[in-house]
C-alpha positions in Angstrom: 77.6 115.8 127.0 77.0 115.3 123.5 74.6 118.4 122.7 77.3 120.6 124.6 80.1 119.3 122.7 78.2 119.4 118.9 77.1 123.0 120.0 80.4 124.2 120.7 82.1 122.6 117.5 78.9 124.6 115.5 79.9 127.9 117.3 83.6 127.5 116.5 82.8 126.6 112.7 80.4 129.5 112.8 82.9 132.1 114.5 85.9 131.0 112.0 83.2 131.3 109.0 81.9 134.8 110.0 85.6 135.9 110.5 87.1 134.4 107.2 84.6 134.2 104.7 81.9 137.0 106.2 79.2 134.4 107.0 76.3 136.3 108.0 75.1 135.8 111.6 72.1 134.4 110.4 73.1 132.1 107.6 72.9 128.2 108.1 75.9 126.1 107.7 75.4 122.7 105.6 77.5 119.7 107.3 78.4 116.6 105.5 77.4 113.8 108.1 79.4 110.4 107.3 79.8 107.0 109.2 83.3 106.5 110.4 84.1 103.0 108.6 86.4 101.1 111.3 89.4 99.9 109.0 92.4 100.9 107.5 92.8 104.6 106.1 94.6 104.4 102.8 95.7 106.8 99.8 95.6 106.4 95.9 97.2 108.2 93.6 95.7 108.5 90.0 97.1 110.0 87.0 95.3 110.1 83.5 92.7 107.8 85.2 94.8 105.1 86.0 95.9 104.1 89.5 99.3 104.5 90.2 100.1 104.1 93.3 98.5 103.2 97.0 99.8 103.7 100.4 98.8 103.3 103.8 97.9 106.5 106.3 101.0 105.5 108.2 102.1 108.6 110.3 100.1 111.2 108.1 102.8 112.1 106.3 104.7 108.9 105.4 102.9 105.8 104.7 103.9 102.1 103.7 103.9 101.5 99.7 101.1 98.3 99.3 100.1 99.0 95.9 100.1 95.7 94.7 98.0 94.0 97.5 95.7 97.2 96.9 95.3 96.1 93.1 94.0 92.6 94.5 91.1 94.6 96.0 87.9 94.4 93.5 86.5 97.7 94.9 89.3 99.9 93.9 89.1 100.7 90.3 92.4 100.2 88.3 91.1 102.5 85.5 88.6 105.5 86.1 85.3 105.9 84.0 83.1 109.0 83.3 83.8 112.8 82.6 85.4 115.2 84.6 88.0 113.0 85.8 91.2 115.2 87.2 94.4 114.2 85.2 96.5 113.7 88.5 94.8 113.5 91.8 94.9 111.7 95.3 91.6 109.6 96.9 91.3 109.1 100.3 89.4 105.9 101.4 89.1 103.3 104.2 89.9 99.5 103.5 88.0 97.2 105.5 86.0 93.6 105.8 82.2 93.0 106.3 81.2 91.3 109.4 79.7 88.3 107.6 83.0 87.8 105.6 85.4 88.3 108.3 83.5 85.5 110.2 83.3 83.4 107.1 87.2 83.9 106.6 88.0 83.3 110.2 86.1 79.6 109.9 88.3 78.8 106.9 91.5 79.4 109.0 90.4 77.6 111.8 89.6 74.8 109.7 93.1 75.2 108.0 94.8 75.2 111.2 95.5 78.7 110.5 95.5 82.1 113.0 92.5 83.8 113.3 92.1 87.2 114.0 90.5 89.2 116.6 88.1 91.8 114.6 87.7 92.7 111.3 89.9 95.8 111.5 92.8 93.7 112.7 92.2 91.6 109.5 91.6 93.7 107.0 95.3 95.3 108.4 96.8 92.4 108.3 95.5 91.2 105.0 96.8 94.5 103.4 100.1 94.2 104.9 100.9 90.6 103.4 104.1 90.4 101.7 102.7 88.0 99.1 99.6 89.7 96.9 98.6 86.4 96.4 97.5 85.9 100.0 95.7 89.6 99.9 93.9 88.2 97.1 92.0 85.5 98.9 91.0 88.2 101.9 87.7 89.3 101.5 88.7 92.9 101.6 86.1 95.7 100.6 86.8 99.6 100.1 85.1 102.9 100.5 86.2 106.4 99.3 85.5 109.2 101.5 87.4 112.1 100.0 90.2 113.5 97.7 92.4 116.2 96.7 90.1 119.3 96.9 92.7 121.4 94.8 92.1 119.7 91.7 88.2 119.0 91.5 87.6 121.6 89.2 83.7 122.8 89.7 83.1 120.8 92.7 82.6 123.3 95.9 80.9 120.9 98.2 81.9 117.4 100.3 78.7 116.2 98.9 79.7 116.9 95.1 82.9 115.0 96.3 81.4 111.8 97.2 79.0 112.0 94.2 81.8 112.7 91.7 83.9 109.6 92.9 81.2 107.5 93.0 80.5 108.4 89.2 83.9 107.8 88.4 83.8 104.2 89.8 84.6 104.6 93.2 82.4 102.9 95.8 81.2 105.1 98.5 79.2 105.1 101.9 75.6 105.1 101.6 75.5 106.2 105.5 75.4 110.0 104.8 73.6 112.8 104.9 73.6 116.5 104.9 72.6 118.1 108.0 72.0 121.8 109.3 72.3 123.0 112.8 72.5 120.9 116.4 69.2 119.2 115.9 70.3 117.8 112.2 73.8 116.5 113.6 71.9 114.9 116.6 69.3 113.1 114.6 72.3 111.8 112.5 74.1 110.5 115.6 71.1 108.7 116.6 69.6 107.6 113.5 73.2 105.7 113.1 73.5 104.7 117.1 70.1 103.0 116.5 71.2 100.9 113.7 74.8 100.3 114.3 74.7 96.5 115.0 72.6 96.1 111.7 75.3 97.9 109.7 77.1 95.3 107.5 80.5 96.9 108.9 81.9 97.8 111.7 81.9 101.9 112.8 84.0 103.5 115.3 82.0 106.6 115.4 80.5 109.6 113.1 82.4 112.2 110.8 80.7 115.6 110.7 82.7 118.1 108.0 81.4 121.2 106.8 79.8 120.7 103.4 81.4 123.7 101.8 85.0 123.1 100.6 86.8 126.1 100.9 85.7 126.3 104.3 87.6 123.0 105.7 90.7 124.4 105.0 90.0 127.6 107.2 91.9 128.0 110.6 
């Protein structure tokens, strides 16, 4: 069951941290809880605060360059604002469609005698992979940033700080996030999202738990 799975996850995390960073047995482990948006994962490269290239996740190593299409999405900043922006770094996020926007688009497609989409995720993926960016620009695509290249984020030590920094630099980040400690905290977040899932403006396909301490995320 869920409780047993989450407790097993927490136990593995604790054993790893006790081994690698000498975590005290009674120390609390904070985790970043985030809704997993059901969209298309992308990576954005910024240099000197400007968007240089954007690609789909692909096989995890090699993705598809869709930079012209990504530039049409209003949520994706072409130039970053604020202080502390790294000289060069990668941002990871999700391109998606809100349900209402998807339904309205399908009605327009049907009225025009064009093909409709089965669900918002398929619509987002198909729209982003259009050969003509002008077509992508007519689709109601949205974007959430959920991570960045930790190696260049000077002074940031926690996942929650990364999301706050991304928001300050001009990226939209989901409001459906929370810091939790212990099994009950993880379960409370899961139950809350589950109860509100149908009322969220976008589709999700689960929740994500990340150790909030960035230095711990890369340990094996």
